[in-house]
Residue frames relative to the residue before (quaternion, step in Angstrom):
aa qw qx qy qz dx dy dz
X 1.0000 0.0000 0.0000 0.0000 0.00 0.00 0.00
X 0.4915 -0.6562 0.4872 0.3006 3.57 -1.01 0.86
X 0.3973 -0.7007 0.5397 0.2447 3.52 -1.16 0.65
X 0.3181 -0.7212 0.5821 0.1994 3.53 -1.30 0.43
X 0.3433 -0.7378 0.5435 0.2058 3.57 -0.85 0.96
X 0.0431 -0.8009 0.5957 -0.0431 3.52 -0.99 0.98
X 0.1655 -0.7728 0.6051 0.0957 3.57 -0.82 0.98
X 0.0046 0.8070 -0.5890 0.0434 3.58 -0.68 1.09
X 0.0717 -0.7858 0.6135 0.0308 3.55 -1.19 0.61
X 0.1585 -0.7421 0.6402 0.1200 3.51 -1.23 0.55
X 0.0569 0.8126 -0.5666 0.1239 3.55 -0.92 0.96
X 0.2229 -0.7094 0.6542 0.1380 3.54 -0.96 0.97
X 0.1866 -0.8520 0.4842 0.0699 3.57 -0.24 1.26
X 0.4119 -0.7530 0.4515 0.2440 3.61 1.24 0.27
X 0.6528 -0.5621 0.2966 0.4122 3.57 1.02 0.92
X 0.5811 -0.6335 0.3640 0.3585 3.58 1.20 0.37
X 0.6554 0.4557 -0.3291 0.5045 3.58 1.20 0.50
X 0.5854 -0.5590 0.4446 0.3835 3.57 -1.26 0.31
X 0.6482 -0.5831 0.3373 0.3549 3.56 -1.15 0.65
X 0.8068 0.3619 -0.1765 0.4323 3.60 0.68 -1.02
X 0.8172 0.2373 -0.1158 0.5123 3.62 0.84 -0.88
X 0.4018 -0.7469 0.4513 0.2775 3.60 1.27 0.12
X 0.2652 0.7495 -0.5504 0.2551 3.56 0.93 0.95
X 0.4853 -0.6938 0.4328 0.3096 3.62 -0.72 0.95
X 0.0646 -0.7872 0.6132 0.0099 3.53 -1.02 0.95
X 0.3801 0.7867 -0.4414 0.2045 3.55 1.30 0.03
X 0.6315 0.5153 -0.3513 0.4607 3.64 1.03 -0.62
X 0.6664 0.4694 -0.3067 0.4915 3.61 0.93 -0.85
X 0.6220 0.5427 -0.3443 0.4472 3.59 1.06 -0.69
X 0.6402 0.5139 -0.3290 0.4668 3.59 0.97 -0.80
X 0.6504 0.5152 -0.3194 0.4577 3.57 0.94 -0.86
X 0.6664 0.4989 -0.3095 0.4596 3.59 0.95 -0.82
X 0.6568 0.5010 -0.3113 0.4698 3.59 0.98 -0.81
X 0.6019 0.5623 -0.3651 0.4339 3.58 1.05 -0.61
X 0.6552 0.5406 -0.3155 0.4230 3.60 1.03 -0.76
X 0.6850 0.4932 -0.3113 0.4367 3.63 1.06 -0.53
X 0.2946 -0.8195 0.4631 0.1649 3.57 1.38 -0.13
X 0.2254 0.7853 -0.5436 0.1924 3.62 0.85 0.92
X 0.4497 -0.6787 0.5158 0.2666 3.56 -1.10 0.75
X 0.7878 0.0786 -0.0198 0.6105 3.56 1.09 -0.77
X 0.1278 -0.7810 0.6096 0.0454 3.56 -0.88 1.02
X 0.1765 -0.7487 0.6337 0.0820 3.57 -0.87 1.04
X 0.0218 -0.8516 0.5201 -0.0623 3.59 -0.25 1.28
X 0.1211 -0.7713 0.6215 0.0648 3.57 -1.09 0.80
X 0.8048 0.2053 -0.2245 0.5096 3.54 -1.31 0.56
X 0.2583 0.7499 -0.5454 0.2710 3.52 0.76 1.15
X 0.3487 -0.7578 0.5189 0.1869 3.56 -0.77 1.05
X 0.2542 -0.7743 0.5636 0.1350 3.54 -0.57 1.16
X 0.7728 -0.1041 0.0868 0.6200 3.53 1.14 -0.79
X 0.1023 0.7646 -0.6344 0.0501 3.57 -1.08 0.68
X 0.2659 -0.8153 0.4941 0.1432 3.59 0.00 1.30
X 0.6516 0.5312 -0.3343 0.4261 3.63 0.95 -0.76
X 0.6585 0.4842 -0.3129 0.4838 3.59 0.93 -0.85
X 0.6409 0.5382 -0.3258 0.4399 3.59 0.95 -0.85
X 0.6844 0.4759 -0.2828 0.4745 3.58 1.00 -0.85
X 0.7090 0.4849 -0.2585 0.4420 3.54 0.96 -0.92
X 0.8101 0.3348 -0.1421 0.4599 3.58 0.83 -0.96
X 0.3444 -0.7928 0.4629 0.1964 3.60 1.22 -0.03
X 0.8625 -0.0427 0.0538 0.5015 3.57 -0.81 -1.05
X 0.5831 0.5811 -0.3812 0.4208 3.60 1.23 -0.28
X 0.6956 0.4029 -0.2458 0.5417 3.54 1.31 -0.30
X 0.4331 -0.7223 0.4585 0.2836 3.66 -0.54 1.05
X 0.5263 -0.6301 0.4718 0.3215 3.54 -1.16 0.64
X 0.7198 0.4041 -0.2436 0.5092 3.59 1.05 -0.72
X 0.6687 -0.4585 0.3851 0.4409 3.56 -1.32 0.15
X 0.6248 -0.5880 0.3557 0.3707 3.56 -1.09 0.70
X 0.6402 0.5137 -0.3592 0.4441 3.64 0.92 -0.65
X 0.6483 0.4893 -0.3188 0.4886 3.58 1.07 -0.69
X 0.6245 0.5352 -0.3357 0.4593 3.60 1.01 -0.75
X 0.6940 0.4679 -0.2817 0.4691 3.59 0.87 -0.96
X 0.6461 0.5131 -0.3258 0.4616 3.63 1.05 -0.65
X 0.1657 -0.8184 0.5315 0.1424 3.59 1.01 -0.77
X 0.7350 -0.3945 0.3140 0.4534 3.54 -1.16 -0.67
X 0.6867 0.5270 -0.2753 0.4182 3.59 1.18 -0.31
X 0.7724 0.3220 -0.1565 0.5245 3.61 1.18 -0.48
X 0.4259 -0.6604 0.5593 0.2639 3.51 -1.37 0.29
X 0.0694 -0.8164 0.5725 0.0294 3.60 -1.10 0.56
X 0.0831 -0.7481 0.6556 0.0608 3.51 -1.35 0.45
X 0.1704 -0.8032 0.5699 0.0335 3.54 -1.09 0.79
X 0.1396 -0.7699 0.6181 0.0752 3.53 -1.08 0.84
X 0.2607 -0.7914 0.5377 0.1287 3.57 -0.36 1.25
X 0.1045 -0.8177 0.5659 0.0153 3.56 -0.72 1.12
X 0.8043 0.2036 -0.0800 0.5526 3.59 0.59 -1.15
X 0.0491 -0.8073 0.5878 -0.0206 3.56 -0.67 1.13
X 0.0425 0.7831 -0.6166 0.0689 3.57 -0.94 0.97
X 0.7481 -0.4429 0.2452 0.4291 3.59 -1.26 0.30
X 0.7886 0.3371 -0.1718 0.4847 3.58 0.93 -0.85
X 0.8350 -0.0945 0.0315 0.5412 3.60 1.21 0.24
X 0.2792 -0.7389 0.5834 0.1888 3.54 -1.22 -0.51
X 0.0592 -0.7808 0.6185 0.0654 3.57 -1.28 0.37
X 0.0560 0.8033 -0.5900 0.0587 3.56 -1.27 0.32
X 0.6778 -0.4421 0.3751 0.4521 3.55 -1.20 -0.64
X 0.0598 -0.7926 0.6050 0.0458 3.57 -1.26 0.39
X 0.1997 -0.7271 0.6415 0.1410 3.51 -1.34 0.44
X 0.0710 -0.7611 0.6443 0.0244 3.57 -0.95 0.97
X 0.0031 0.8325 -0.5469 0.0884 3.56 -0.62 1.16
X 0.4258 -0.6687 0.5477 0.2674 3.53 -1.16 0.70
X 0.6759 0.4184 -0.2834 0.5365 3.59 1.27 -0.27
X 0.6187 -0.5611 0.3851 0.3925 3.60 -1.13 0.51
X 0.3167 -0.7056 0.6032 0.1949 3.53 -1.20 0.68
X 0.3189 -0.7944 0.4897 0.1657 3.55 -0.35 1.27
X 0.7893 -0.0954 0.0876 0.6002 3.57 0.98 -0.80
X 0.0341 -0.7872 0.6150 0.0293 3.57 -1.23 0.42
X 0.0400 0.7849 -0.6171 0.0400 3.51 -1.21 0.61
X 0.2469 -0.7847 0.5563 0.1177 3.53 -1.05 0.80
X 0.1445 -0.7976 0.5827 0.0580 3.57 -0.88 0.96
X 0.3748 -0.7237 0.5388 0.2130 3.54 -0.83 1.07
X 0.0005 -0.8018 0.5973 -0.0208 3.59 -0.75 1.06
X 0.2232 0.7985 -0.5281 0.1836 3.57 1.17 0.58
X 0.3161 -0.7747 0.5268 0.1498 3.54 -0.88 1.00
X 0.7789 -0.0086 -0.0006 0.6271 3.57 1.24 -0.41
X 0.7068 -0.5257 0.2941 0.3709 3.55 -1.28 0.37
X 0.6895 0.5137 -0.2874 0.4220 3.60 1.14 -0.47
X 0.7504 0.2547 -0.1884 0.5801 3.63 1.26 -0.06
X 0.1331 -0.7919 0.5934 0.0554 3.55 -0.47 1.20
X 0.0332 0.8153 -0.5703 0.0947 3.55 -0.53 1.22
X 0.0482 -0.8198 0.5706 0.0031 3.58 -1.15 0.51
X 0.2986 -0.6835 0.6289 0.2193 3.50 -1.46 0.17
X 0.1483 -0.7742 0.6107 0.0749 3.57 -0.70 1.07
X 0.0952 -0.8013 0.5903 0.0190 3.57 -0.59 1.17
X 0.0024 0.7909 -0.6099 0.0497 3.56 -0.75 1.12
X 0.2386 -0.7240 0.6263 0.1635 3.55 -1.15 0.69
X 0.1546 -0.8078 0.5675 0.0391 3.55 -0.42 1.29
X 0.2777 -0.7790 0.5504 0.1142 3.56 -0.83 1.07
X 0.0111 -0.8008 0.5970 -0.0470 3.55 -0.49 1.27
X 0.6701 -0.4891 0.3559 0.4301 3.61 -1.22 0.18
X 0.7038 0.4326 -0.2595 0.5002 3.59 1.20 -0.43
X 0.7247 -0.3990 0.2363 0.5097 3.58 1.24 0.18
X 0.6892 -0.5020 0.3534 0.3848 3.52 -1.36 -0.02
X 0.1405 -0.7516 0.6386 0.0866 3.55 -1.17 0.70
X 0.2902 -0.7425 0.5788 0.1715 3.56 -0.86 1.00
X 0.0736 -0.8124 0.5781 -0.0200 3.56 -0.60 1.21
X 0.0747 -0.7929 0.6047 0.0069 3.58 -0.84 0.99
X 0.1579 -0.7775 0.6053 0.0644 3.57 -0.68 1.15
X 0.0867 -0.8450 0.5252 -0.0509 3.52 -0.56 1.26
X 0.0635 0.7420 -0.6674 0.0033 3.55 -1.21 0.65
X 0.1442 -0.8265 0.5429 0.0377 3.55 -0.28 1.31
X 0.6569 -0.5809 0.3545 0.3247 3.51 -1.34 0.44
X 0.6346 -0.5694 0.3977 0.3390 3.53 -1.38 0.11
X 0.7047 0.4454 -0.2587 0.4880 3.60 1.20 -0.37
X 0.5758 -0.6545 0.3723 0.3185 3.57 -0.88 1.02
X 0.6642 0.5095 -0.3162 0.4463 3.60 0.89 -0.89
X 0.6572 0.5040 -0.3063 0.4693 3.55 0.99 -0.81
X 0.6371 0.5302 -0.3278 0.4534 3.59 1.01 -0.80
X 0.6391 0.5112 -0.3391 0.4640 3.60 1.00 -0.74
X 0.6580 0.4887 -0.3148 0.4786 3.59 0.93 -0.80
X 0.6619 0.4987 -0.3118 0.4647 3.59 0.96 -0.83
X 0.6240 0.5321 -0.3409 0.4597 3.58 1.07 -0.67
X 0.6212 0.5198 -0.3401 0.4778 3.61 1.02 -0.71
X 0.6544 0.4973 -0.3147 0.4748 3.58 0.98 -0.80
X 0.6134 0.5375 -0.3397 0.4684 3.59 1.07 -0.75
X 0.6517 0.5145 -0.3147 0.4599 3.60 0.88 -0.94
X 0.6685 0.4916 -0.2987 0.4714 3.57 0.89 -0.88
X 0.6393 0.5317 -0.3263 0.4496 3.57 1.03 -0.76
X 0.6684 0.4821 -0.3039 0.4780 3.60 0.96 -0.84
X 0.6606 0.5028 -0.3126 0.4616 3.59 0.91 -0.88
X 0.7180 0.4582 -0.2580 0.4560 3.57 1.02 -0.70
X 0.7695 0.3768 -0.1924 0.4784 3.61 1.16 -0.34
X 0.7564 0.2810 -0.1681 0.5663 3.61 1.18 -0.44
X 0.4470 -0.6809 0.5109 0.2749 3.58 -0.92 0.90
X 0.6869 -0.5205 0.3178 0.3952 3.58 -1.22 0.45
X 0.7385 0.4034 -0.2230 0.4920 3.58 1.13 -0.65
X 0.4854 0.6791 -0.4288 0.3453 3.59 1.28 0.07
X 0.4745 -0.6363 0.5146 0.3243 3.63 -1.02 0.72
X 0.0643 -0.8078 0.5854 -0.0242 3.55 -0.92 0.99
X 0.0248 -0.7469 0.6637 0.0325 3.56 -1.17 0.75
X 0.0430 -0.7680 0.6389 -0.0060 3.55 -0.80 1.06
X 0.1306 0.8212 -0.5354 0.1481 3.60 -0.45 1.14
X 0.4011 0.7236 -0.5103 0.2346 3.50 -1.16 0.59
X 0.6347 -0.4774 0.4343 0.4250 3.51 -1.33 -0.45
X 0.1386 -0.8314 0.5365 0.0416 3.58 -0.29 1.28
X 0.2799 -0.7890 0.4980 0.2263 3.59 1.24 -0.27
X 0.4646 0.7002 -0.4049 0.3605 3.56 1.28 0.47
X 0.0240 -0.8605 0.5089 0.0035 3.55 0.64 1.17
X 0.6774 0.4694 -0.3005 0.4801 3.60 1.18 -0.36
X 0.3598 -0.7586 0.4693 0.2735 3.60 1.32 0.02
X 0.2788 0.7846 -0.4985 0.2413 3.56 0.86 1.04
X 0.6964 0.5221 -0.2588 0.4189 3.61 1.17 -0.43
X 0.5432 0.6802 -0.3879 0.3030 3.59 1.14 -0.61
X 0.6529 0.5375 -0.3305 0.4190 3.61 0.86 -0.92
X 0.6615 0.4994 -0.3116 0.4647 3.59 0.93 -0.87
X 0.6499 0.5042 -0.3239 0.4675 3.62 0.95 -0.78
X 0.6487 0.5146 -0.3161 0.4631 3.57 0.96 -0.83
X 0.7026 0.4842 -0.2784 0.4410 3.57 0.81 -1.00
X 0.7514 0.4216 -0.2311 0.4519 3.57 0.83 -0.95
X 0.8034 0.3114 -0.1349 0.4893 3.57 0.98 -0.85
X 0.4087 -0.7271 0.4685 0.2912 3.60 1.20 -0.24
X 0.4403 0.6987 -0.4607 0.3251 3.57 1.10 0.61
X 0.2077 -0.7132 0.6427 0.1875 3.52 -1.36 0.18
X 0.4222 -0.6730 0.5406 0.2767 3.57 -1.29 0.34
X 0.6180 -0.6284 0.3176 0.3497 3.56 -0.95 0.87
X 0.6936 0.4630 -0.2851 0.4725 3.61 1.14 -0.46
X 0.4135 0.7195 -0.4774 0.2889 3.63 1.21 -0.03
X 0.7114 0.4896 -0.2703 0.4257 3.57 0.85 -0.94
X 0.6167 0.5564 -0.3547 0.4294 3.60 1.21 -0.20
X 0.5220 0.6144 -0.4299 0.4064 3.58 1.26 0.01
X 0.4591 -0.7010 0.4728 0.2723 3.58 -0.83 0.95
X 0.4746 -0.6657 0.4857 0.3092 3.60 -0.94 0.80
X 0.2661 0.7458 -0.5772 0.1994 3.56 -1.17 0.61
X 0.8042 -0.2944 0.2027 0.4749 3.54 -1.27 -0.33
X 0.6340 0.5432 -0.3423 0.4312 3.62 1.03 -0.73
X 0.6667 0.4763 -0.3103 0.4820 3.59 0.94 -0.86
X 0.6146 0.5439 -0.3427 0.4571 3.60 1.07 -0.73
X 0.6691 0.4972 -0.3000 0.4638 3.58 0.94 -0.86
X 0.6272 0.5316 -0.3431 0.4541 3.56 1.05 -0.74
X 0.6467 0.5188 -0.3210 0.4577 3.57 0.99 -0.78
X 0.6383 0.5403 -0.3250 0.4416 3.59 1.09 -0.65
X 0.7885 -0.3010 0.2036 0.4961 3.58 1.01 -0.55
X 0.7261 -0.4783 0.2638 0.4176 3.56 0.96 0.73
X 0.4705 0.6624 -0.4573 0.3616 3.60 1.20 0.20
X 0.6781 0.4716 -0.3587 0.4350 3.53 -1.27 0.33
X 0.7154 -0.4569 0.3053 0.4316 3.61 -1.26 0.22
X 0.5352 -0.6191 0.4700 0.3307 3.55 -1.16 0.65
X 0.5191 -0.5607 0.5308 0.3667 3.50 -1.30 0.42
X 0.1969 -0.8179 0.5358 0.0719 3.58 -0.74 1.01
X 0.3716 -0.6869 0.5690 0.2574 3.59 -0.98 0.80
X 0.6604 -0.5462 0.3635 0.3654 3.54 -1.33 0.17
X 0.4910 -0.6286 0.5138 0.3158 3.54 -1.28 0.39
X 0.0228 -0.8430 0.5345 -0.0566 3.58 -0.72 1.11
X 0.7701 0.2958 -0.1498 0.5450 3.62 1.23 -0.18
X 0.5538 -0.2804 -0.7806 0.0736 1.53 -1.77 1.82
X 0.6795 -0.5486 0.3127 0.3735 3.53 -1.16 0.65
X 0.6400 0.5502 -0.3347 0.4191 3.59 1.01 -0.74
X 0.7812 -0.0259 0.0379 0.6225 3.57 1.12 -0.70
X 0.1822 -0.8500 0.4808 0.1146 3.59 0.43 1.23
X 0.0012 0.8041 -0.5920 0.0542 3.54 -0.88 1.08
X 0.7525 0.3653 -0.2119 0.5053 3.58 0.87 -0.91
X 0.3696 -0.7275 0.5448 0.1933 3.55 -1.09 0.82
X 0.0823 0.8541 -0.5031 0.1030 3.58 0.18 1.31
X 0.7746 0.3706 -0.1707 0.4832 3.57 0.95 -0.88
X 0.0714 -0.8179 0.5705 -0.0199 3.57 -0.99 0.85
X 0.0928 -0.7169 0.6781 0.1327 3.50 -1.44 0.27
X 0.0845 -0.7881 0.6096 0.0090 3.57 -0.53 1.22
X 0.1415 -0.8227 0.5506 0.0035 3.56 -0.97 0.93
X 0.0282 0.7369 -0.6734 -0.0517 3.49 -1.38 0.39
X 0.7915 0.2805 -0.2169 0.4978 3.58 -0.84 0.99
X 0.6813 0.4370 -0.2775 0.5176 3.56 1.29 0.25
X 0.2358 -0.6852 0.6492 0.2310 3.51 -1.36 0.24
X 0.3835 -0.7338 0.5253 0.1961 3.55 -1.11 0.74
X 0.2618 -0.7565 0.5821 0.1428 3.57 -0.77 1.07
X 0.7831 -0.1458 0.1227 0.5920 3.57 0.97 -0.88
X 0.0260 -0.7749 0.6306 0.0350 3.53 -1.28 0.43
X 0.0776 0.8093 -0.5763 0.0835 3.58 -0.91 0.83
X 0.3772 -0.6489 0.6063 0.2628 3.53 -1.33 0.48
X 0.3205 -0.7483 0.5487 0.1901 3.60 -0.78 1.00
X 0.0126 -0.8184 0.5700 -0.0722 3.53 -0.36 1.35
X 0.4861 0.6644 -0.4958 0.2767 3.51 -1.34 0.10
X 0.7387 -0.4494 0.2866 0.4126 3.53 -1.36 0.29
X 0.6292 0.5576 -0.3500 0.4132 3.57 0.94 -0.84
X 0.7248 0.4289 -0.2531 0.4761 3.58 0.77 -1.03
X 0.6114 0.5633 -0.3549 0.4277 3.61 1.04 -0.63
X 0.6756 0.4950 -0.2815 0.4682 3.60 1.15 -0.58
X 0.6774 0.5431 -0.2824 0.4081 3.58 1.18 -0.45
X 0.7961 -0.0497 0.0856 0.5970 3.60 1.05 -0.75
X 0.5565 -0.5905 0.4568 0.3646 3.57 -1.28 0.23
X 0.6841 0.4001 -0.2794 0.5422 3.60 1.25 -0.20
X 0.3375 -0.6853 0.5960 0.2474 3.57 -1.23 0.52
X 0.4396 -0.7004 0.4859 0.2831 3.63 -0.95 0.76
X 0.2939 -0.6958 0.6213 0.2087 3.51 -1.38 0.38
X 0.0954 -0.7818 0.6157 0.0237 3.56 -0.93 0.96
X 0.0025 0.8004 -0.5985 0.0343 3.59 -0.83 0.98
X 0.2450 -0.7246 0.6261 0.1512 3.52 -1.19 0.73
X 0.0882 -0.8288 0.5517 -0.0309 3.57 -0.58 1.23
X 0.2101 -0.7319 0.6218 0.1832 3.52 -1.35 0.19
X 0.1709 -0.7697 0.6113 0.0682 3.53 -0.86 1.08
X 0.2226 -0.7919 0.5587 0.1061 3.54 -0.69 1.09
């Protein structure tokens, strides 16, 4: 069977504003995302509504929710509302060039001060359905472990063993403590695994997990990426390429750098 090429990206967009003065960057962000021509965007910190920014910034702030603005007339979108406050709300979103057959958001907040969620969407492609999970985990290690267990249960409960799966987002897992459990329980790989050069370390890993861990890419802060926070985990795909989008343009748009991967679904 012929394979289908798929370009996917994950990006924490920091609510479409600059870090320090909350100046809107959502229009420039949309233009930048258009240039990468991704089929599916996994987005975190997406502003569903913000009355204060809308009142203050006028035409610089879109009238519609950010996921709808980024989707425009050409793409489909789904939104999972996580954090709710008096003047608005934000959460995760999926923007897809293919129809979204169904979507659902699961609250995985570990405490009252961090509202987090898993947005699960079933994307309908010419080669069949793809289960997509947009993730944003918490800042504390114990909470992230519990949220990861909930994520694993959510995938096992919603996608069959042979279903193509993409799990992407901001894992806040700078110590890379969660990847082994995801690999073992879900049979996924991370998009940068295949870029590691073969040698004695990979041979030792195959024997039983010895040798250095496979490391995801550095994505934070965007101006000089150092911490490994963002991931794309896959099942049912081969990876043609994966890269972190760096440079002055991306550093001005968010505090995270996006990851872009070209995949093949068989």
